[in-house]
C-alpha positions as CSV (number, residue, x, y, z in Angstrom):
1,X,122.7,116.3,128.1
2,X,123.0,120.1,127.6
3,X,122.6,122.6,130.2
4,X,120.6,125.8,129.3
5,X,120.1,129.3,130.5
6,X,117.2,129.8,132.8
7,X,117.1,133.5,132.0
8,X,114.5,134.4,129.3
9,X,116.7,137.3,128.1
10,X,119.5,134.9,127.5
11,X,117.3,132.5,125.5
12,X,116.3,135.5,123.3
13,X,120.0,136.3,123.0
14,X,120.8,132.8,121.8
15,X,117.9,132.9,119.2
16,X,119.2,136.4,118.0
17,X,122.6,134.7,117.3
18,X,120.9,132.0,115.4
19,X,118.9,134.2,113.2
20,X,120.9,137.2,112.5
21,X,122.8,137.5,109.2
22,X,126.5,138.5,109.3
23,X,126.4,139.0,113.1
24,X,129.7,138.4,115.0
25,X,128.7,136.6,118.2
26,X,130.1,137.9,121.5
27,X,130.1,134.4,122.9
28,X,129.2,130.9,121.6
29,X,128.9,128.6,124.7
30,X,128.3,125.1,123.8
31,X,127.3,124.3,127.4
32,X,124.6,126.9,127.8
33,X,123.1,127.1,124.3
34,X,120.6,125.1,122.2
35,X,122.7,122.7,120.1
36,X,121.4,124.1,116.9
37,X,121.7,127.7,118.0
38,X,125.4,127.0,119.0
39,X,126.1,125.7,115.4
40,X,124.5,128.9,113.8
41,X,126.4,131.0,116.3
42,X,129.7,129.6,115.3
43,X,128.8,130.0,111.5
44,X,127.9,133.7,112.3
45,X,131.0,134.3,114.2
46,X,133.0,133.0,111.3
47,X,131.4,135.5,109.0
48,X,128.7,133.2,107.3
49,X,125.4,134.7,106.4
50,X,122.5,132.9,108.2
51,X,119.5,132.6,105.9
52,X,116.4,134.2,107.2
53,X,114.0,133.0,104.5
54,X,110.4,132.8,105.8
55,X,109.4,129.2,104.8
56,X,105.7,129.6,104.8
57,X,103.1,128.3,102.4
58,X,104.8,129.8,99.4
59,X,107.9,127.5,99.9
60,X,109.4,126.3,96.5
61,X,108.5,122.6,97.1
62,X,104.8,123.4,98.1
63,X,103.3,121.9,95.0
64,X,103.6,118.3,93.7
65,X,105.2,118.0,90.3
66,X,102.7,118.8,87.5
67,X,103.8,118.1,84.0
68,X,102.6,120.4,81.2
69,X,100.4,118.0,79.4
70,X,96.7,117.6,80.2
71,X,95.8,115.6,83.3
72,X,94.7,112.1,83.0
73,X,91.1,111.5,84.5
74,X,90.2,107.7,84.7
75,X,86.5,108.6,84.1
76,X,86.7,111.5,81.9
77,X,85.1,113.6,84.7
78,X,85.9,114.8,88.1
79,X,85.9,112.2,90.9
80,X,87.1,112.9,94.5
81,X,89.6,110.7,96.4
82,X,88.5,108.3,99.1
83,X,92.1,107.1,99.7
84,X,95.4,108.3,98.8
85,X,98.8,107.0,97.9
86,X,100.9,105.8,101.1
87,X,97.9,105.5,103.4
88,X,98.2,103.2,106.4
89,X,96.7,99.9,105.9
90,X,98.0,98.1,109.0
91,X,100.7,96.0,107.6
92,X,101.3,97.9,104.5
93,X,100.9,101.2,102.6
94,X,98.1,101.9,100.3
95,X,99.7,101.6,96.7
96,X,97.5,103.8,94.8
97,X,94.6,106.4,94.7
98,X,90.9,105.4,95.3
99,X,88.4,107.3,93.4
100,X,84.7,107.5,94.5
101,X,82.1,106.4,91.9
102,X,79.3,107.7,94.2
103,X,78.3,104.2,95.3
104,X,77.5,103.3,91.6
105,X,79.0,100.5,89.5
106,X,79.6,100.5,85.8
107,X,81.6,103.9,85.3
108,X,83.7,103.6,82.2
109,X,87.4,103.7,82.7
110,X,89.6,105.1,79.9
111,X,93.0,104.1,78.8
112,X,95.6,106.6,80.1
113,X,97.9,106.1,77.0
114,X,98.4,103.6,74.1
115,X,99.2,100.2,75.4
116,X,98.4,96.5,76.0
117,X,96.4,94.6,78.6
118,X,99.1,92.4,80.1
119,X,96.9,90.5,82.5
120,X,93.5,90.3,84.1
121,X,92.6,88.4,87.3
122,X,89.3,87.5,89.0
123,X,89.1,87.2,92.8
124,X,86.5,87.8,95.4
125,X,89.2,89.4,97.8
126,X,91.9,92.0,97.5
127,X,91.9,93.7,94.1
128,X,88.8,91.7,92.9
129,X,88.6,92.0,89.2
130,X,91.9,93.7,88.3
131,X,93.4,94.8,85.0
132,X,97.2,95.3,84.4
133,X,97.6,97.7,81.5
134,X,101.1,98.3,80.2
135,X,101.4,101.7,78.4
136,X,103.9,102.7,75.8
137,X,105.8,104.7,78.4
138,X,106.7,101.3,80.1
139,X,104.6,102.0,83.1
140,X,102.0,99.5,84.2
141,X,98.7,100.9,85.2
142,X,96.6,98.8,87.6
143,X,92.8,99.2,87.7
144,X,91.2,97.2,90.6
145,X,87.7,96.4,92.0
146,X,86.2,96.3,88.4
147,X,82.7,95.1,87.6
148,X,83.5,94.2,84.1
149,X,86.5,93.9,81.8
150,X,84.4,95.2,78.8
151,X,85.2,93.3,75.6
152,X,87.4,90.9,77.7
153,X,84.6,89.4,79.7
154,X,83.9,86.7,77.0
155,X,87.4,85.5,77.3
156,X,87.2,85.3,81.0
157,X,84.0,83.3,80.9
158,X,85.5,80.9,78.3
159,X,88.4,80.3,80.7
160,X,86.1,79.8,83.7
161,X,83.9,77.2,81.9
162,X,87.0,75.5,80.3
163,X,88.6,75.0,83.8
164,X,85.5,75.0,86.0
165,X,87.1,77.5,88.2
166,X,85.6,81.0,89.3
167,X,88.8,82.6,90.0
168,X,91.0,82.7,86.8
169,X,93.9,84.7,85.4
170,X,94.4,85.6,81.7
171,X,97.1,87.4,79.7
172,X,95.0,88.8,76.8
173,X,97.6,91.0,75.1
174,X,94.9,93.2,73.7
175,X,95.9,96.6,72.5
176,X,94.1,99.8,73.4
177,X,94.7,103.4,72.3
178,X,94.6,106.4,74.6
179,X,90.9,107.2,75.5
180,X,89.6,103.9,74.7
181,X,87.2,102.3,77.1
182,X,89.2,99.7,79.0
183,X,86.9,98.4,81.7
184,X,84.0,99.4,84.1
185,X,84.3,100.3,87.9
186,X,82.6,98.1,90.4
187,X,83.0,96.7,94.0
188,X,84.5,93.4,93.5
189,X,87.1,92.5,96.1
190,X,87.1,94.6,99.3
191,X,85.1,97.8,99.6
192,X,82.1,99.8,98.2
193,X,81.9,100.9,94.6
194,X,85.1,102.6,93.6
195,X,88.2,102.5,91.5
196,X,91.6,101.7,92.9
197,X,94.4,103.0,90.6
198,X,98.1,102.2,90.8
199,X,101.1,103.1,88.6
200,X,104.0,100.6,88.7
201,X,107.4,101.0,87.4
202,X,108.2,97.3,87.7
203,X,107.1,94.3,89.8
204,X,108.5,96.0,93.0
205,X,108.3,99.8,92.6
206,X,104.9,101.7,92.8
207,X,104.8,105.6,92.3
208,X,102.5,108.3,93.3
209,X,100.0,108.5,90.4
210,X,100.1,112.2,90.6
211,X,103.7,112.1,89.3
212,X,102.3,111.0,85.9
213,X,99.8,113.8,85.9
214,X,96.7,111.8,87.1
215,X,93.9,114.0,88.2
216,X,93.1,114.5,91.8
217,X,90.0,116.2,93.2
218,X,91.1,117.3,96.6
219,X,90.2,120.8,97.9
220,X,91.2,120.5,101.5
221,X,94.6,121.1,103.1
222,X,95.8,118.5,105.6
223,X,95.1,118.8,109.4
224,X,97.5,118.5,112.3
225,X,95.6,116.6,115.1
226,X,98.1,116.0,117.8
227,X,101.8,115.8,118.9
228,X,103.8,113.4,121.0
229,X,107.2,114.0,122.4
230,X,109.3,111.4,124.2
231,X,112.8,110.9,125.6
232,X,113.5,107.3,126.7
233,X,110.4,106.3,128.8
234,X,109.1,109.9,129.5
235,X,106.2,110.9,127.1
236,X,103.9,113.8,126.7
237,X,100.9,114.4,124.3
238,X,99.6,117.7,122.9
239,X,96.1,118.0,121.5
240,X,95.1,119.8,118.4
241,X,93.8,122.8,120.5
242,X,97.2,123.4,121.8
243,X,99.1,122.6,118.6
244,X,97.1,125.1,116.7
245,X,98.5,127.8,119.2
246,X,102.1,126.6,118.4
247,X,102.6,124.9,121.7
248,X,103.9,121.3,122.1
249,X,104.4,119.8,125.5
250,X,107.8,118.3,126.3
251,X,108.0,115.7,129.2
252,X,111.5,116.7,130.1
253,X,113.0,120.1,130.8
254,X,115.2,121.7,128.3
255,X,117.0,118.3,127.4
256,X,118.4,117.3,124.1
257,X,117.5,115.4,121.8
258,X,113.8,114.9,121.8
259,X,111.8,112.5,119.8
260,X,108.6,113.7,118.2
261,X,105.7,112.4,116.2
262,X,102.7,114.3,114.8
263,X,99.2,113.0,114.0
264,X,98.1,114.1,110.6
265,X,95.2,113.6,108.4
266,X,94.0,114.7,104.9
267,X,90.4,114.9,103.6
268,X,89.4,115.6,100.0
269,X,86.1,117.4,100.6
270,X,83.3,118.3,103.0
271,X,81.8,116.4,104.7
272,X,85.0,115.1,106.1
273,X,84.9,111.4,105.1
274,X,87.5,108.8,104.5
275,X,90.8,110.1,106.2
276,X,93.8,109.9,103.9
277,X,97.5,110.2,104.0
278,X,99.8,113.2,103.3
279,X,102.4,113.3,100.7
280,X,105.1,115.7,102.2
281,X,106.3,116.8,105.7
282,X,109.0,119.4,105.8
283,X,110.4,121.0,109.0
284,X,112.7,123.9,109.4
285,X,114.4,125.0,112.7
286,X,114.6,128.7,112.0
287,X,116.4,128.7,108.5
288,X,117.7,125.2,108.5
289,X,115.7,122.3,106.9
290,X,115.9,119.5,109.5
291,X,113.4,117.0,108.0
292,X,112.0,116.6,104.5
293,X,110.0,113.4,103.7
294,X,108.1,112.9,100.4
295,X,106.2,109.7,99.9
296,X,106.2,109.4,96.1
297,X,107.7,105.8,95.7
298,X,106.9,102.6,97.5
299,X,108.3,99.1,97.2
300,X,106.3,95.9,97.8
301,X,109.4,94.3,99.1
302,X,109.8,96.8,101.9
303,X,106.2,97.4,102.8
304,X,106.7,96.0,106.4
305,X,108.8,99.1,107.2
306,X,105.7,101.1,107.4
307,X,106.1,101.1,111.2
308,X,109.3,102.9,111.0
309,X,107.3,106.0,109.7
310,X,103.8,105.4,111.1
311,X,103.4,104.4,114.7
312,X,100.5,102.1,115.6
313,X,97.8,103.3,118.1
314,X,95.0,101.4,119.6
315,X,92.4,103.8,118.0
316,X,94.1,102.7,114.7
317,X,90.8,103.2,112.6
318,X,90.2,106.7,113.7
319,X,91.3,109.8,111.7
320,X,95.0,110.3,111.1
321,X,98.3,108.5,111.5
322,X,101.2,109.2,113.8
323,X,104.2,110.2,111.6
324,X,107.6,109.9,113.2
325,X,109.9,113.1,112.6
326,X,113.3,111.3,112.3
327,X,115.4,114.5,113.0
328,X,117.4,115.9,115.9
329,X,114.9,118.1,117.8
330,X,116.1,120.6,120.4
331,X,113.8,121.9,123.2
332,X,114.6,125.7,122.9
333,X,114.2,126.1,119.2
334,X,111.2,127.3,117.2
335,X,110.2,125.2,114.2
336,X,108.0,125.6,111.0
337,X,106.4,122.6,109.6
338,X,104.7,122.2,106.3
339,X,102.4,119.4,105.5
340,X,101.3,118.8,101.8
341,X,98.6,116.5,100.4
342,X,98.6,114.8,96.9
343,X,96.9,117.7,95.2
344,X,99.5,120.4,96.5
345,X,97.4,121.8,99.3
346,X,99.5,123.0,102.1
347,X,99.3,123.4,105.9
348,X,101.9,125.5,107.7
349,X,102.4,125.4,111.4
350,X,105.0,126.9,113.8
351,X,105.6,125.4,117.1
352,X,107.9,125.5,120.2
353,X,108.2,123.3,123.3
354,X,106.8,124.1,126.8
355,X,106.3,122.2,130.1
356,X,102.5,122.9,129.7
357,X,100.3,124.2,127.0
358,X,97.2,126.3,127.5
359,X,94.0,124.5,126.1
360,X,95.7,121.1,126.0
361,X,93.2,118.3,126.6
362,X,93.5,114.5,126.9
363,X,93.7,112.4,123.7
364,X,91.4,109.6,122.8
365,X,93.9,106.6,122.9
366,X,91.5,103.6,122.8
367,X,88.4,102.7,120.9
368,X,87.4,99.0,121.5
369,X,89.7,98.4,124.5
370,X,88.3,96.3,127.3
371,X,91.4,95.8,129.3
372,X,93.6,98.5,130.9
373,X,96.5,97.3,128.6
374,X,96.7,98.9,125.2
375,X,99.2,100.0,122.6
376,X,99.9,103.6,121.7
377,X,102.7,104.9,119.5
378,X,103.7,101.3,119.0
379,X,104.5,100.8,122.8
380,X,102.4,98.9,125.5
381,X,100.8,101.3,127.9
382,X,98.6,101.0,131.0
383,X,95.5,103.0,131.5
384,X,95.9,104.4,135.1
385,X,92.9,106.6,134.5
386,X,90.9,103.6,135.7
387,X,92.4,104.1,139.2
388,X,89.8,106.8,139.5
389,X,87.1,104.4,139.1
390,X,88.4,102.1,141.7
391,X,90.5,99.6,139.7
392,X,93.7,98.6,141.5
393,X,97.2,97.7,140.1
394,X,100.0,95.8,141.7
395,X,103.6,95.2,140.5
396,X,104.5,91.4,140.8
397,X,107.6,89.3,140.6
398,X,105.8,86.0,140.1
399,X,103.9,85.6,143.4
400,X,105.9,88.3,145.2
401,X,104.3,91.7,145.5
402,X,106.8,94.6,144.6
403,X,104.2,97.4,144.7
404,X,100.7,97.1,146.0
405,X,99.5,100.3,144.6
406,X,100.8,101.5,141.3
407,X,98.1,104.1,141.2
408,X,99.8,105.8,144.0
409,X,103.5,105.3,142.8
410,X,102.6,106.8,139.4
411,X,99.8,109.1,140.3
412,X,101.1,111.8,137.8
413,X,101.2,109.5,134.9
414,X,97.8,108.7,133.3
415,X,98.3,106.7,131.1
416,X,101.8,105.4,131.5
417,X,104.2,103.4,129.4
418,X,104.7,100.0,131.0
419,X,108.4,100.5,130.1
420,X,108.3,103.3,132.7
421,X,107.0,100.9,135.4
422,X,109.7,98.4,134.4
423,X,112.3,101.0,134.8
424,X,111.1,101.5,138.5
425,X,110.6,97.8,139.1
426,X,113.1,96.0,136.8
427,X,112.2,92.5,138.4
428,X,108.6,92.9,137.6
429,X,107.1,89.9,135.6
430,X,103.4,90.7,136.0
431,X,100.9,93.5,136.7
432,X,97.9,92.4,138.5
433,X,94.6,94.4,138.1
434,X,91.5,94.0,140.1
435,X,88.2,95.8,140.3
436,X,84.6,95.1,141.6
437,X,81.6,95.1,139.3
438,X,80.9,98.7,139.9
439,X,84.5,99.8,138.9
440,X,84.7,98.0,135.5
441,X,81.8,99.6,133.9
442,X,80.3,96.4,132.5
443,X,78.9,95.0,135.6
444,X,81.5,92.2,136.0
445,X,84.3,92.1,138.6
446,X,87.8,91.4,137.3
447,X,91.0,89.8,138.7
448,X,93.6,89.4,136.0
449,X,97.2,89.8,135.3
450,X,99.3,91.4,132.5
451,X,102.5,89.4,131.9
452,X,105.4,91.6,130.7
453,X,108.7,91.1,129.3
454,X,111.5,93.7,128.9
455,X,114.2,93.5,126.3
456,X,116.9,96.0,124.8
457,X,116.9,98.1,121.8
458,X,119.3,95.6,119.9
459,X,117.6,92.5,120.8
460,X,116.1,91.1,117.6
461,X,114.9,87.6,118.9
462,X,112.9,86.8,121.9
463,X,112.0,83.4,123.4
464,X,109.4,84.1,126.2
465,X,107.2,81.5,128.1
466,X,104.5,82.8,130.6
467,X,101.4,81.7,132.3
468,X,98.1,83.6,132.7
469,X,95.8,81.6,135.1
470,X,95.6,78.0,133.6
471,X,96.7,79.1,130.2
472,X,100.3,78.5,129.2
473,X,101.7,80.8,126.5
474,X,105.1,80.6,124.6
475,X,106.4,83.0,122.0
476,X,109.4,82.7,119.7
477,X,109.9,85.9,118.0
478,X,112.6,86.7,115.4
479,X,113.4,89.7,113.2
480,X,112.4,92.4,115.7
481,X,113.5,95.8,114.2
482,X,116.3,97.4,116.1
483,X,115.0,100.5,118.0
484,X,116.6,104.0,117.4
485,X,116.7,104.9,121.0
486,X,117.8,103.2,124.2
487,X,114.5,103.0,126.0
488,X,113.3,99.7,127.4
489,X,111.3,97.6,124.9
490,X,108.3,95.6,126.3
491,X,106.2,92.8,125.2
492,X,102.9,92.2,127.2
493,X,100.0,89.8,127.2
494,X,96.7,89.7,129.0
495,X,93.3,87.7,129.1
496,X,90.2,89.7,128.1
497,X,86.7,88.7,128.7
498,X,83.8,89.8,126.4
499,X,80.1,88.9,126.0
500,X,80.8,86.5,123.2
501,X,84.2,85.0,124.1
502,X,87.5,85.2,125.9
503,X,90.7,86.1,124.1
504,X,94.4,86.8,124.6
505,X,95.7,90.4,124.0
506,X,99.2,90.6,122.7
507,X,101.1,94.0,122.6
508,X,102.5,96.1,121.1
509,X,100.1,95.9,118.3
510,X,101.5,96.6,114.7
511,X,105.1,95.2,115.6
512,X,106.4,94.0,112.2
513,X,108.6,90.8,112.6
514,X,110.2,88.2,110.5
515,X,108.2,85.6,112.4
516,X,105.9,85.3,115.5
517,X,105.3,81.7,116.6
518,X,102.9,81.6,119.4
519,X,101.7,78.4,121.2
520,X,98.7,78.3,123.6
521,X,98.1,75.5,126.0
522,X,94.4,76.2,127.2
523,X,93.2,73.3,129.5
524,X,89.7,74.7,129.5
525,X,89.5,75.1,125.7
526,X,91.8,73.6,123.0
527,X,89.6,74.7,120.1
528,X,91.3,76.1,117.0
529,X,93.2,79.5,117.1
530,X,91.6,82.5,115.5
531,X,93.1,86.1,115.1
532,X,91.2,89.4,115.5
533,X,91.2,92.0,112.6
534,X,92.4,95.4,113.8
535,X,89.6,97.5,112.4
536,X,87.1,95.0,111.1
537,X,86.8,93.4,114.6
538,X,86.0,90.1,112.8
539,X,87.8,86.8,113.8
540,X,89.7,84.9,111.3
541,X,91.0,81.3,111.6
542,X,94.8,80.6,111.4
543,X,94.8,78.4,108.2
544,X,97.9,76.6,109.5
545,X,98.1,75.5,113.1
546,X,98.9,72.5,115.3
547,X,96.2,70.4,116.8
548,X,95.9,68.8,120.2
549,X,96.2,70.6,123.6
550,X,99.0,72.8,122.6
551,X,97.9,75.0,119.6
552,X,100.5,76.9,117.8
553,X,100.4,79.2,114.8
554,X,102.8,81.8,113.0
555,X,102.5,85.2,111.4
556,X,104.7,88.2,111.0
557,X,102.8,90.5,113.5
558,X,101.5,90.3,117.0
559,X,97.7,89.8,117.1
560,X,94.9,89.1,119.6
561,X,94.1,85.4,119.4
562,X,91.2,83.2,120.8
563,X,90.3,79.4,120.9
564,X,87.1,79.3,119.2
565,X,84.9,76.3,118.8
566,X,82.8,76.9,115.6
567,X,80.9,73.9,114.3
568,X,78.6,76.0,112.0
569,X,79.1,76.1,108.3
570,X,78.1,79.2,106.2
571,X,74.2,79.4,105.4
572,X,72.4,81.1,102.6
573,X,69.8,83.7,102.7
574,X,66.8,84.3,100.3
575,X,67.8,84.6,96.6
576,X,66.6,87.6,94.7
577,X,66.8,89.1,91.3
578,X,69.1,92.1,90.6
579,X,71.8,92.8,87.9
580,X,75.5,92.5,87.1
581,X,77.6,94.1,84.4
582,X,79.0,91.9,81.6
583,X,80.7,93.4,78.6
584,X,79.9,96.8,80.0
585,X,76.1,96.1,79.8
586,X,73.8,95.5,82.7
587,X,72.5,91.9,82.7
588,X,70.0,90.1,85.0
589,X,71.6,88.3,87.9
590,X,70.5,86.1,90.8
591,X,72.0,87.3,94.1
592,X,72.2,84.9,97.1
593,X,73.3,86.2,100.5
594,X,76.1,84.1,102.3
595,X,75.9,84.2,106.1
596,X,78.5,83.1,108.6
597,X,79.8,84.2,112.0
598,X,83.5,83.4,112.0
599,X,84.6,81.3,108.9
600,X,84.2,82.8,105.4
601,X,85.6,81.2,102.2
602,X,89.3,81.4,101.2
603,X,88.6,82.2,97.5
604,X,86.0,82.1,94.8
605,X,86.8,78.5,94.0
606,X,85.5,77.5,97.4
607,X,82.0,77.9,95.9
608,X,80.7,75.3,93.3
609,X,77.3,76.0,91.6
610,X,75.6,73.2,89.5
611,X,72.4,72.7,87.6
612,X,72.1,68.9,87.6
613,X,75.6,68.0,86.3
614,X,76.2,71.3,84.5
615,X,78.8,73.7,86.2
616,X,77.8,77.4,86.5
617,X,80.2,80.3,87.1
618,X,79.8,82.1,90.3
619,X,81.0,85.5,91.5
620,X,81.4,86.1,95.2
621,X,81.1,89.6,96.4
622,X,82.8,89.9,99.8
623,X,81.0,93.3,100.6
624,X,78.1,92.5,100.9
625,X,78.6,88.8,101.3
626,X,76.7,87.6,98.2
627,X,76.9,84.9,95.6
628,X,76.2,86.3,92.1
629,X,75.0,84.3,89.2
630,X,74.5,85.3,85.6
631,X,70.7,85.1,84.9
632,X,71.1,83.6,81.4
633,X,73.1,80.7,82.7
634,X,70.4,79.6,85.1
635,X,67.3,77.3,84.6
636,X,63.9,78.5,84.7
637,X,62.0,79.6,87.8
638,X,60.9,76.7,89.9
639,X,63.9,74.6,89.0
640,X,66.7,74.0,91.6
641,X,70.5,74.5,91.5
642,X,72.9,73.1,94.0
643,X,75.5,75.3,95.7
644,X,78.4,73.7,97.5
645,X,80.6,75.7,100.0
646,X,83.8,74.9,101.7
647,X,84.7,77.5,104.3
648,X,88.2,78.3,105.8
649,X,87.6,76.0,108.8
650,X,87.1,73.1,106.2
651,X,83.3,72.8,106.7
652,X,81.7,71.4,103.7
653,X,78.0,72.0,103.1
654,X,75.5,71.8,100.1
655,X,72.2,73.6,99.5
656,X,69.4,73.3,97.1
657,X,68.2,76.7,95.8
658,X,64.9,77.1,93.9
659,X,65.1,79.7,91.2
660,X,62.6,82.5,92.2
661,X,60.2,84.2,89.8
662,X,61.4,87.6,88.3
């Protein structure tokens, strides 16, 4: 830890040594100077010239590479981005650009170069109908969520009817020239009508499409929404209002080194919809570049490392991501940061550290959270703001009370890292929280516990057994990433009650692992285990789990889970006539809504449609949930078809559907 001058004049003198060119310093004192200022001071004393370049928006690297040839536009016209390369998708980065088609299907997509269609696939999820086009350059262009493969639709249908499978894969080998119509945009797979475009170098490496001169319609520079600074278990947050004034709050006074993360977002246009990622973050300390990160290449094999760069927050589906700045940050320096989007728009911000910042306001840290336990910046935290509403918190060692009133012990910390509480009460195993109906805000009194488990930065495996009320929980965790600082690491779990069901919350969210094996013995409910989607807030059944009183399931990330008894199979809504695109042409189609609460279908082959004994190809659109049938393949109005569905919980059901009049 470095001691510093308290005198403002001496701080200015230290900065003068750091910034002046060819200045012979009177004194370079490592014990009293900012670590970086000391290094510059020594350089200056030795006769070196200290670069004073102003690294503003005119910095040499402000623009993404732009080759001289004309830009490739997938549609032959301008289309704005709705998602960018490297965007946070929970357990992975987004591997391409998403272009809006203004909620329309059927936009023609043109070949970016001469090449061959190596493969096409049909699926109701993920990429939906997807084409892999290999150009003469050797790169593979991926076009996802298509409504039609154009001339190749006939081959797809032949394969479907030959195999009696809705989901098929073909390797056509069909050649196209640059500018030819390849396919047509749609909404198959996940999402509204749009085009997802990727550029792959091989089966593992994906590159930023901008590097191969793909057109980007993005006129807005990125925004810096907040900052977080921490050292060990001390953490402070700074809102956008204060950051805009160049002030960032530090939780410790003049101590080296600090850890810092910034919350950033990019939008492509007004109104601000679809928050996107940024391409480059560069930071200078005076004249020295201390951090430079460009996101131009991804690997499928290392996608789980997303949490090394982007920290998980409970309001994970709100605008912006928390980007970790992996650099040595000193408290007495002034920094300049540049943030660039994928169209070369740049935002520049200068900042320095202070104990308090004028205009700083509290950040929104949760969105759907019911319990006072939540994850922020990939660490479990406790919402002590609830003390003001009458909620009480106690630190427990099994049944022994270590502290009856955490609100009083940590009255200056709202919210607080649970690691900070463990630092004060190292024997703590649980945090008990109680509140009457008036204090909870939902009209229900609460008396629950948060089980906590502390481990060290180098501990990669954990075997933890705990009890919450009458529920026994065991967790075997392997492949925990080693931490970069020596702060206490914490796992935490609590029970949460909602109007629809009770479930178990596990924290920290977003923790990428080799394996998380969790077993739940719930005497009151031994129904199957389901996990909760982070942003969809939908429940999904674990496809593989043990049966009996001790339910066990495995995944590579901590998730909220619940025992759910769901006897209901999916049902069908009223059939209606609309259209679909085949061969690039709109054709009559019958659409039938598929309705379910918890258990959807695993793939398109989970749906079987027949007219008498004749098999009929079905397309399933997961958003909105509809079965789509080509009109020409169906019998006349008044006749019936049979639709059989097998959902993910293995419910099997059949329905007779009468073909309506057009």
